N, CA, C and O atoms as a printed pandas DataFrame, in Angstrom:
     atom_number atom_name residue_name chain_id  residue_number  x_coord  y_coord  z_coord
0              1         N          MET        A               1   -0.451   76.945   39.130
1              2        CA          MET        A               1   -1.294   78.157   38.799
2              3         C          MET        A               1   -1.939   78.075   37.436
3              4         O          MET        A               1   -1.339   77.553   36.497
4              5         N          TYR        A               2   -3.105   78.562   37.317
5              6        CA          TYR        A               2   -3.817   78.624   36.081
6              7         C          TYR        A               2   -3.265   79.629   34.970
7              8         O          TYR        A               2   -2.751   80.718   35.227
8              9         N          ASP        A               3   -3.432   79.148   33.823
9             10        CA          ASP        A               3   -3.084   80.211   32.711
10            11         C          ASP        A               3   -4.322   80.972   32.294
11            12         O          ASP        A               3   -5.201   80.518   31.562
12            13         N          ASN        A               4   -4.296   82.266   32.876
13            14        CA          ASN        A               4   -5.549   83.050   32.721
14            15         C          ASN        A               4   -6.066   83.254   31.219
15            16         O          ASN        A               4   -7.233   83.553   30.964
16            17         N          SER        A               5   -5.228   83.092   30.403
17            18        CA          SER        A               5   -5.699   83.295   28.976
18            19         C          SER        A               5   -6.097   82.017   28.141
19            20         O          SER        A               5   -6.459   82.125   26.970
20            21         N          SER        A               6   -6.015   80.818   28.781
21            22        CA          SER        A               6   -6.202   79.628   28.135
22            23         C          SER        A               6   -7.597   79.359   27.672
23            24         O          SER        A               6   -7.773   78.961   26.521
24            25         N          VAL        A               7   -8.696   79.565   28.561
25            26        CA          VAL        A               7  -10.077   79.250   28.371
26            27         C          VAL        A               7  -10.870   80.485   29.006
27            28         O          VAL        A               7  -10.613   80.847   30.154
28            29         N          PRO        A               8  -11.755   81.064   28.299
29            30        CA          PRO        A               8  -12.584   82.114   28.820
30            31         C          PRO        A               8  -13.406   81.493   29.897
31            32         O          PRO        A               8  -13.773   80.320   29.831
32            33         N          VAL        A               9  -13.717   82.352   30.971
33            34        CA          VAL        A               9  -14.505   81.916   32.078
34            35         C          VAL        A               9  -15.865   81.577   31.674
35            36         O          VAL        A               9  -16.474   80.762   32.368
36            37         N          THR        A              10  -16.436   82.095   30.634
37            38        CA          THR        A              10  -17.735   81.798   30.333
38            39         C          THR        A              10  -17.853   80.385   29.647
39            40         O          THR        A              10  -18.917   79.772   29.733
40            41         N          THR        A              11  -16.857   79.897   29.016
41            42        CA          THR        A              11  -16.737   78.564   28.600
42            43         C          THR        A              11  -16.706   77.542   29.747
43            44         O          THR        A              11  -17.307   76.472   29.651
44            45         N          ILE        A              12  -16.109   77.834   30.662
45            46        CA          ILE        A              12  -15.897   77.031   31.862
46            47         C          ILE        A              12  -17.283   76.975   32.849
47            48         O          ILE        A              12  -17.726   76.004   33.463
48            49         N          ALA        A              13  -17.778   78.283   32.787
49            50        CA          ALA        A              13  -19.060   78.280   33.539
50            51         C          ALA        A              13  -20.189   77.530   32.771
51            52         O          ALA        A              13  -21.055   76.919   33.397
52            53         N          THR        A              14  -20.175   77.577   31.510
53            54        CA          THR        A              14  -21.265   76.660   30.752
54            55         C          THR        A              14  -21.086   75.340   31.036
55            56         O          THR        A              14  -22.045   74.663   31.407
56            57         N          GLY        A              15  -19.951   74.857   30.912
57            58        CA          GLY        A              15  -19.743   73.322   31.317
58            59         C          GLY        A              15  -20.085   73.043   32.764
59            60         O          GLY        A              15  -20.726   72.038   33.073
60            61         N          TYR        A              16  -19.675   73.898   33.624
61            62        CA          TYR        A              16  -20.043   73.669   35.052
62            63         C          TYR        A              16  -21.671   73.783   35.252
63            64         O          TYR        A              16  -22.205   73.082   36.111
64            65         N          ASN        A              17  -22.341   74.555   34.554
65            66        CA          ASN        A              17  -23.685   74.757   34.647
66            67         C          ASN        A              17  -24.317   73.460   34.226
67            68         O          ASN        A              17  -25.163   72.928   34.944
68            69         N          VAL        A              18  -23.924   72.921   33.056
69            70        CA          VAL        A              18  -24.434   71.720   32.561
70            71         C          VAL        A              18  -24.334   70.662   33.525
71            72         O          VAL        A              18  -25.317   69.989   33.837
72            73         N          LEU        A              19  -23.078   70.467   34.061
73            74        CA          LEU        A              19  -22.910   69.364   35.033
74            75         C          LEU        A              19  -23.887   69.580   36.326
75            76         O          LEU        A              19  -24.451   68.610   36.832
76            77         N          ALA        A              20  -24.040   70.774   36.784
77            78        CA          ALA        A              20  -24.828   71.142   38.005
78            79         C          ALA        A              20  -26.304   70.792   37.756
79            80         O          ALA        A              20  -27.071   70.392   38.631
80            81         N          GLU        A              21  -26.630   70.996   36.405
81            82        CA          GLU        A              21  -27.967   70.759   36.091
82            83         C          GLU        A              21  -28.414   69.290   36.129
83            84         O          GLU        A              21  -29.438   68.834   36.636
84            85         N          LEU        A              22  -27.417   68.640   35.478
85            86        CA          LEU        A              22  -27.463   67.192   35.311
86            87         C          LEU        A              22  -27.586   66.457   36.711
87            88         O          LEU        A              22  -28.314   65.484   36.907
88            89         N          LYS        A              23  -26.796   67.039   37.626
89            90        CA          LYS        A              23  -26.620   66.652   39.043
90            91         C          LYS        A              23  -28.049   66.913   39.717
91            92         O          LYS        A              23  -28.577   66.039   40.403
92            93         N          SER        A              24  -28.644   68.145   39.492
93            94        CA          SER        A              24  -29.896   68.451   40.166
94            95         C          SER        A              24  -30.978   67.606   39.708
95            96         O          SER        A              24  -31.911   67.299   40.450
96            97         N          GLU        A              25  -30.871   67.184   38.394
97            98        CA          GLU        A              25  -31.950   66.339   37.833
98            99         C          GLU        A              25  -31.819   64.848   38.046
99           100         O          GLU        A              25  -32.654   64.034   37.652
100          101         N          GLY        A              26  -30.701   64.548   38.703
101          102        CA          GLY        A              26  -30.440   63.180   38.985
102          103         C          GLY        A              26  -30.024   62.370   37.814
103          104         O          GLY        A              26  -30.125   61.143   37.803
104          105         N          ARG        A              27  -29.512   63.133   36.738
105          106        CA          ARG        A              27  -29.022   62.543   35.597
106          107         C          ARG        A              27  -27.577   62.296   35.244
107          108         O          ARG        A              27  -27.155   61.779   34.209
108          109         N          LEU        A              28  -26.802   62.807   36.403
109          110        CA          LEU        A              28  -25.321   62.646   36.269
110          111         C          LEU        A              28  -24.901   61.362   37.140
111          112         O          LEU        A              28  -24.889   61.340   38.371
112          113         N          TYR        A              29  -24.576   60.353   36.335
113          114        CA          TYR        A              29  -24.295   59.079   36.905
114          115         C          TYR        A              29  -22.844   58.767   37.513
115          116         O          TYR        A              29  -22.553   57.775   38.181
116          117         N          ASN        A              30  -21.973   59.846   37.133
117          118        CA          ASN        A              30  -20.632   59.626   37.775
118          119         C          ASN        A              30  -20.402   60.925   38.583
119          120         O          ASN        A              30  -19.968   61.890   37.955
120          121         N          ILE        A              31  -20.645   61.055   39.906
121          122        CA          ILE        A              31  -20.563   62.123   40.722
122          123         C          ILE        A              31  -19.252   62.600   40.848
123          124         O          ILE        A              31  -19.058   63.770   41.178
124          125         N          GLU        A              32  -18.298   61.796   40.614
125          126        CA          GLU        A              32  -16.821   62.074   40.628
126          127         C          GLU        A              32  -16.393   63.254   39.601
127          128         O          GLU        A              32  -15.491   64.070   39.797
128          129         N          ILE        A              33  -17.219   63.169   38.485
129          130        CA          ILE        A              33  -16.939   64.262   37.521
130          131         C          ILE        A              33  -17.336   65.599   38.076
131          132         O          ILE        A              33  -16.598   66.578   37.974
132          133         N          PHE        A              34  -18.568   65.633   38.695
133          134        CA          PHE        A              34  -18.992   66.968   39.335
134          135         C          PHE        A              34  -18.128   67.406   40.482
135          136         O          PHE        A              34  -17.924   68.588   40.757
136          137         N          SER        A              35  -17.609   66.325   41.168
137          138        CA          SER        A              35  -16.724   66.619   42.262
138          139         C          SER        A              35  -15.413   67.347   41.701
139          140         O          SER        A              35  -15.064   68.450   42.123
140          141         N          TYR        A              36  -14.740   66.662   40.749
141          142        CA          TYR        A              36  -13.722   67.324   40.091
142          143         C          TYR        A              36  -13.973   68.757   39.463
143          144         O          TYR        A              36  -13.207   69.706   39.632
144          145         N          ALA        A              37  -15.034   68.793   38.785
145          146        CA          ALA        A              37  -15.406   70.173   38.169
146          147         C          ALA        A              37  -15.728   71.193   39.170
147          148         O          ALA        A              37  -15.213   72.302   39.028
148          149         N          VAL        A              38  -16.535   70.966   40.199
149          150        CA          VAL        A              38  -16.833   72.069   41.197
150          151         C          VAL        A              38  -15.503   72.565   41.869
151          152         O          VAL        A              38  -15.282   73.770   41.988
152          153         N          PHE        A              39  -14.650   71.636   42.292
153          154        CA          PHE        A              39  -13.407   72.032   42.922
154          155         C          PHE        A              39  -12.467   72.830   42.039
155          156         O          PHE        A              39  -12.007   73.908   42.415
156          157         N          GLN        A              40  -12.172   72.265   40.804
157          158        CA          GLN        A              40  -11.374   72.789   39.842
158          159         C          GLN        A              40  -11.970   74.259   39.433
159          160         O          GLN        A              40  -11.167   75.189   39.342
160          161         N          TYR        A              41  -13.308   74.480   39.195
161          162        CA          TYR        A              41  -13.925   75.706   38.962
162          163         C          TYR        A              41  -13.763   76.726   40.075
163          164         O          TYR        A              41  -13.500   77.907   39.847
164          165         N          GLY        A              42  -13.937   76.197   41.334
165          166        CA          GLY        A              42  -13.783   77.166   42.460
166          167         C          GLY        A              42  -12.411   77.670   42.492
167          168         O          GLY        A              42  -12.161   78.859   42.688
168          169         N          LYS        A              43  -11.424   76.677   42.279
169          170        CA          LYS        A              43   -9.906   76.967   42.411
170          171         C          LYS        A              43   -9.629   78.096   41.184
171          172         O          LYS        A              43   -9.014   79.134   41.428
172          173         N          TYR        A              44  -10.081   77.822   40.014
173          174        CA          TYR        A              44   -9.929   78.648   39.009
174          175         C          TYR        A              44  -10.430   80.077   39.270
175          176         O          TYR        A              44   -9.693   81.054   39.133
176          177         N          LEU        A              45  -11.685   80.157   39.641
177          178        CA          LEU        A              45  -12.266   81.472   40.062
178          179         C          LEU        A              45  -11.534   82.211   41.159
179          180         O          LEU        A              45  -11.466   83.440   41.151
180          181         N          THR        A              46  -10.959   81.429   42.152
181          182        CA          THR        A              46  -10.210   82.128   43.136
182          183         C          THR        A              46   -8.960   82.613   42.569
183          184         O          THR        A              46   -8.514   83.701   42.935
184          185         N          ALA        A              47   -8.320   81.854   41.651
185          186        CA          ALA        A              47   -7.048   82.368   40.981
186          187         C          ALA        A              47   -7.212   83.637   40.202
187          188         O          ALA        A              47   -6.328   84.473   40.014
188          189         N          GLN        A              48   -8.558   83.686   39.732
189          190        CA          GLN        A              48   -8.994   84.878   38.868
190          191         C          GLN        A              48   -9.449   85.983   39.755
191          192         O          GLN        A              48   -9.591   87.121   39.308
192          193         N          ASN        A              49   -9.678   85.690   40.977
193          194        CA          ASN        A              49  -10.255   86.672   41.882
194          195         C          ASN        A              49  -11.686   87.130   41.509
195          196         O          ASN        A              49  -12.143   88.239   41.785
196          197         N          ASN        A              50  -12.342   86.144   40.848
197          198        CA          ASN        A              50  -13.671   86.436   40.254
198          199         C          ASN        A              50  -14.723   86.327   41.397
199          200         O          ASN        A              50  -14.554   85.521   42.312
200          201         N          GLU        A              51  -15.818   87.151   41.336
201          202        CA          GLU        A              51  -16.778   87.208   42.349
202          203         C          GLU        A              51  -17.652   85.973   42.486
203          204         O          GLU        A              51  -18.371   85.771   43.464
204          205         N          LEU        A              52  -17.535   85.095   41.357
205          206        CA          LEU        A              52  -18.297   83.847   41.452
206          207         C          LEU        A              52  -17.719   82.784   42.321
207          208         O          LEU        A              52  -18.324   81.754   42.616
208          209         N          ALA        A              53  -16.476   83.099   42.729
209          210        CA          ALA        A              53  -15.687   82.140   43.615
210          211         C          ALA        A              53  -16.394   81.762   44.804
211          212         O          ALA        A              53  -16.481   80.580   45.137
212          213         N          GLU        A              54  -16.960   82.798   45.534
213          214        CA          GLU        A              54  -17.635   82.584   46.799
214          215         C          GLU        A              54  -18.776   81.642   46.660
215          216         O          GLU        A              54  -18.786   80.611   47.333
216          217         N          PRO        A              55  -19.828   81.948   45.755
217          218        CA          PRO        A              55  -20.998   81.012   45.781
218          219         C          PRO        A              55  -20.577   79.608   45.263
219          220         O          PRO        A              55  -21.082   78.587   45.730
220          221         N          ILE        A              56  -19.594   79.587   44.238
221          222        CA          ILE        A              56  -19.317   78.208   43.819
222          223         C          ILE        A              56  -18.607   77.444   44.953
223          224         O          ILE        A              56  -18.925   76.282   45.205
224          225         N          LEU        A              57  -17.622   78.112   45.655
225          226        CA          LEU        A              57  -17.035   77.337   46.779
226          227         C          LEU        A              57  -17.980   76.970   47.804
227          228         O          LEU        A              57  -17.904   75.856   48.321
228          229         N          ILE        A              58  -18.978   77.907   48.191
229          230        CA          ILE        A              58  -20.004   77.439   49.228
230          231         C          ILE        A              58  -20.886   76.222   48.612
231          232         O          ILE        A              58  -21.346   75.394   49.399
232          233         N          ASP        A              59  -21.126   76.100   47.242
233          234        CA          ASP        A              59  -21.714   75.076   46.762
234          235         C          ASP        A              59  -20.800   73.790   46.795
235          236         O          ASP        A              59  -21.311   72.692   47.017
236          237         N          ALA        A              60  -19.576   73.915   46.595
237          238        CA          ALA        A              60  -18.593   72.946   46.726
238          239         C          ALA        A              60  -18.503   72.296   48.018
239          240         O          ALA        A              60  -18.437   71.070   48.111
240          241         N          ILE        A              61  -18.498   73.149   49.114
241          242        CA          ILE        A              61  -18.545   72.832   50.493
242          243         C          ILE        A              61  -19.836   71.918   50.784
243          244         O          ILE        A              61  -19.782   70.884   51.450
244          245         N          ALA        A              62  -20.890   72.386   50.254
245          246        CA          ALA        A              62  -22.199   71.634   50.510
246          247         C          ALA        A              62  -22.086   70.237   49.803
247          248         O          ALA        A              62  -22.395   69.180   50.353
248          249         N          HIS        A              63  -21.618   70.348   48.551
249          250        CA          HIS        A              63  -21.507   68.965   47.768
250          251         C          HIS        A              63  -20.606   68.046   48.586
251          252         O          HIS        A              63  -21.045   66.938   48.897
252          253         N          PHE        A              64  -19.461   68.391   48.935
253          254        CA          PHE        A              64  -18.385   67.389   49.575
254          255         C          PHE        A              64  -18.994   67.149   51.059
255          256         O          PHE        A              64  -18.699   66.109   51.647
256          257         N          SER        A              65  -19.720   67.970   51.577
257          258        CA          SER        A              65  -20.219   67.631   52.979
258          259         C          SER        A              65  -21.375   66.499   52.751
259          260         O          SER        A              65  -21.499   65.614   53.598
260          261         N          MET        A              66  -22.117   66.530   51.741
261          262        CA          MET        A              66  -23.068   65.260   51.417
262          263         C          MET        A              66  -22.265   64.040   51.224
263          264         O          MET        A              66  -22.699   62.948   51.591
264          265         N          LEU        A              67  -21.050   64.183   50.631
265          266        CA          LEU        A              67  -20.339   63.019   50.354
266          267         C          LEU        A              67  -19.242   62.701   51.565
267          268         O          LEU        A              67  -18.457   61.756   51.481
268          269         N          GLU        A              68  -19.279   63.494   52.560
269          270        CA          GLU        A              68  -18.525   63.380   53.815
270          271         C          GLU        A              68  -17.047   63.226   53.468
271          272         O          GLU        A              68  -16.321   62.368   53.969
272          273         N          GLN        A              69  -16.653   64.163   52.538
273          274        CA          GLN        A              69  -15.233   64.230   52.162
274          275         C          GLN        A              69  -14.564   65.296   52.833
275          276         O          GLN        A              69  -14.347   66.356   52.246
276          277         N          SER        A              70  -14.176   65.078   54.169
277          278        CA          SER        A              70  -13.588   66.193   54.904
278          279         C          SER        A              70  -12.375   66.827   54.346
279          280         O          SER        A              70  -12.130   68.014   54.562
280          281         N          ASN        A              71  -11.657   66.116   53.676
281          282        CA          ASN        A              71  -10.372   66.658   53.036
282          283         C          ASN        A              71  -10.594   67.725   51.922
283          284         O          ASN        A              71   -9.875   68.700   51.705
284          285         N          LYS        A              72  -11.777   67.341   51.227
285          286        CA          LYS        A              72  -12.108   68.311   50.133
286          287         C          LYS        A              72  -12.850   69.494   50.693
287          288         O          LYS        A              72  -12.678   70.582   50.143
288          289         N          ILE        A              73  -13.739   69.391   51.835
289          290        CA          ILE        A              73  -14.268   70.418   52.520
290          291         C          ILE        A              73  -13.271   71.438   52.935
291          292         O          ILE        A              73  -13.380   72.639   52.686
292          293         N          ALA        A              74  -12.227   70.846   53.628
293          294        CA          ALA        A              74  -11.036   71.594   54.108
294          295         C          ALA        A              74  -10.449   72.372   52.920
295          296         O          ALA        A              74  -10.301   73.582   53.092
296          297         N          ASP        A              75  -10.137   71.903   51.878
297          298        CA          ASP        A              75   -9.478   72.421   50.736
298          299         C          ASP        A              75  -10.442   73.601   50.235
299          300         O          ASP        A              75   -9.970   74.694   49.922
300          301         N          CYS        A              76  -11.760   73.339   50.178
301          302        CA          CYS        A              76  -12.718   74.455   49.915
302          303         C          CYS        A              76  -12.715   75.573   50.713
303          304         O          CYS        A              76  -12.739   76.714   50.250
304          305         N          TYR        A              77  -12.683   75.274   52.071
305          306        CA          TYR        A              77  -12.595   76.327   53.075
306          307         C          TYR        A              77  -11.281   77.225   52.876
307          308         O          TYR        A              77  -11.275   78.453   52.962
308          309         N          LEU        A              78  -10.247   76.477   52.618
309          310        CA          LEU        A              78   -8.917   77.281   52.396
310          311         C          LEU        A              78   -8.966   78.154   51.189
311          312         O          LEU        A              78   -8.423   79.258   51.160
312          313         N          LEU        A              79   -9.657   77.616   50.149
313          314        CA          LEU        A              79   -9.725   78.445   49.016
314          315         C          LEU        A              79  -10.641   79.528   49.174
315          316         O          LEU        A              79  -10.383   80.546   48.532
316          317         N          LEU        A              80  -11.675   79.517   49.909
317          318        CA          LEU        A              80  -12.630   80.427   50.244
318          319         C          LEU        A              80  -11.953   81.525   51.062
319          320         O          LEU        A              80  -12.080   82.722   50.805
320          321         N          SER        A              81  -11.216   81.026   52.079
321          322        CA          SER        A              81  -10.552   81.923   53.108
322          323         C          SER        A              81   -9.547   82.740   52.176
323          324         O          SER        A              81   -9.510   83.955   52.366
324          325         N          ASP        A              82   -8.860   82.282   51.345
325          326        CA          ASP        A              82   -7.954   82.990   50.369
326          327         C          ASP        A              82   -8.688   84.018   49.594
327          328         O          ASP        A              82   -8.291   85.178   49.481
328          329         N          PHE        A              83   -9.833   83.523   49.034
329          330        CA          PHE        A              83  -10.520   84.627   48.257
330          331         C          PHE        A              83  -11.058   85.691   49.009
331          332         O          PHE        A              83  -11.075   86.830   48.543
332          333         N          LEU        A              84  -11.556   85.389   50.278
333          334        CA          LEU        A              84  -12.148   86.582   50.985
334          335         C          LEU        A              84  -10.844   87.396   51.632
335          336         O          LEU        A              84  -10.945   88.606   51.835
336          337         N          HIS        A              85   -9.834   86.805   51.891
337          338        CA          HIS        A              85   -8.592   87.665   52.304
338          339         C          HIS        A              85   -8.295   88.440   51.137
339          340         O          HIS        A              85   -8.160   89.648   51.328
340          341         N          ASN        A              86   -8.162   88.000   49.950
341          342        CA          ASN        A              86   -7.880   88.885   48.828
342          343         C          ASN        A              86   -8.808   89.941   48.575
343          344         O          ASN        A              86   -8.450   90.955   47.975
344          345         N          LYS        A              87  -10.011   89.773   49.002
345          346        CA          LYS        A              87  -11.158   90.857   48.810
346          347         C          LYS        A              87  -11.146   91.679   50.112
347          348         O          LYS        A              87  -11.969   92.578   50.281
348          349         N          THR        A              88  -10.280   91.394   50.968
349          350        CA          THR        A              88  -10.193   92.264   52.113
350          351         C          THR        A              88  -11.471   92.242   52.996
351          352         O          THR        A              88  -11.829   93.225   53.645
352          353         N          ASN        A              89  -12.145   91.043   52.980
353          354        CA          ASN        A              89  -13.384   90.714   53.801
354          355         C          ASN        A              89  -12.959   90.083   54.942
355          356         O          ASN        A              89  -13.246   88.897   55.098
356          357         N          LEU        A              90  -12.264   90.736   55.841
357          358        CA          LEU        A              90  -11.581   90.065   57.065
358          359         C          LEU        A              90  -12.602   89.453   58.034
359          360         O          LEU        A              90  -12.241   88.464   58.672
360          361         N          LYS        A              91  -13.832   89.938   58.208
361          362        CA          LYS        A              91  -14.808   89.361   59.029
362          363         C          LYS        A              91  -15.144   87.996   58.509
363          364         O          LYS        A              91  -15.039   87.032   59.267
364          365         N          ASN        A              92  -15.538   87.846   57.279
365          366        CA          ASN        A              92  -15.796   86.580   56.652
366          367         C          ASN        A              92  -14.558   85.540   56.687
367          368         O          ASN        A              92  -14.693   84.337   56.909
368          369         N          HIS        A              93  -13.372   86.169   56.443
369          370        CA          HIS        A              93  -12.196   85.357   56.418
370          371         C          HIS        A              93  -11.943   84.837   57.807
371          372         O          HIS        A              93  -11.480   83.701   57.910
372          373         N          SER        A              94  -12.196   85.544   58.886
373          374        CA          SER        A              94  -12.112   84.932   60.203
374          375         C          SER        A              94  -13.154   83.815   60.474
375          376         O          SER        A              94  -12.854   82.783   61.074
376          377         N          ILE        A              95  -14.343   84.069   60.016
377          378        CA          ILE        A              95  -15.371   83.043   60.341
378          379         C          ILE        A              95  -15.006   81.791   59.458
379          380         O          ILE        A              95  -15.181   80.662   59.916
380          381         N          ILE        A              96  -14.559   81.965   58.343
381          382        CA          ILE        A              96  -14.094   80.834   57.553
382          383         C          ILE        A              96  -12.975   80.013   58.217
383          384         O          ILE        A              96  -13.007   78.783   58.237
384          385         N          ASN        A              97  -11.953   80.767   58.777
385          386        CA          ASN        A              97  -10.836   80.172   59.339
386          387         C          ASN        A              97  -11.263   79.406   60.702
387          388         O          ASN        A              97  -10.627   78.436   61.114
388          389         N          ASN        A              98  -12.273   79.873   61.290
389          390        CA          ASN        A              98  -12.768   79.262   62.531
390          391         C          ASN        A              98  -13.403   77.954   62.186
391          392         O          ASN        A              98  -13.240   76.924   62.840
392          393         N          LYS        A              99  -14.125   78.067   61.133
393          394        CA          LYS        A              99  -14.973   76.798   60.694
394          395         C          LYS        A              99  -13.759   75.690   60.128
395          396         O          LYS        A              99  -13.870   74.485   60.352
396          397         N          LEU        A             100  -12.740   76.195   59.465
397          398        CA          LEU        A             100  -11.740   75.289   58.967
398          399         C          LEU        A             100  -11.126   74.546   60.219
399          400         O          LEU        A             100  -10.935   73.331   60.193
400          401         N          SER        A             101  -10.841   75.288   61.260
401          402        CA          SER        A             101   -9.986   74.758   62.487
402          403         C          SER        A             101  -10.969   73.741   63.152
403          404         O          SER        A             101  -10.510   72.872   63.893
404          405         N          ALA        A             102  -12.206   73.819   62.926
405          406        CA          ALA        A             102  -13.205   73.014   63.645
406          407         C          ALA        A             102  -13.388   71.711   63.081
407          408         O          ALA        A             102  -13.915   70.809   63.732
408          409         N          LEU        A             103  -12.935   71.545   61.764
409          410        CA          LEU        A             103  -13.000   70.229   60.988
410          411         C          LEU        A             103  -12.104   69.227   61.503
411          412         O          LEU        A             103  -10.943   69.519   61.791
412          413         N          PRO        A             104  -12.606   67.964   61.650
413          414        CA          PRO        A             104  -11.849   66.840   61.989
414          415         C          PRO        A             104  -10.579   66.706   61.191
415          416         O          PRO        A             104  -10.562   67.114   60.030
416          417         N          ASN        A             105   -9.552   66.178   61.721
417          418        CA          ASN        A             105   -8.336   65.998   60.958
418          419         C          ASN        A             105   -8.403   64.791   60.189
419          420         O          ASN        A             105   -7.458   64.464   59.471
């Protein structure tokens, strides 16, 4: 579990945005750094119940899909499902759970 008081979300967001920009410009030479950052940022936002969790996790799913990392895709869907469940968005929660069950093992 994350320590909610350790780092302000704006500081984390700034670092993530720099990495995302570098990636989009083709100037991020170690994609594993972005992989780690996008997953951890999504996990952090989910733990914070922050509205940014949904778009970041959707970006993470797209990122890991391009890399064909089904384990990370599944982890992101689980986080997204948890986030939507906490937000009582049960319709989207069910859709995400269906997508998760359709992923290969």
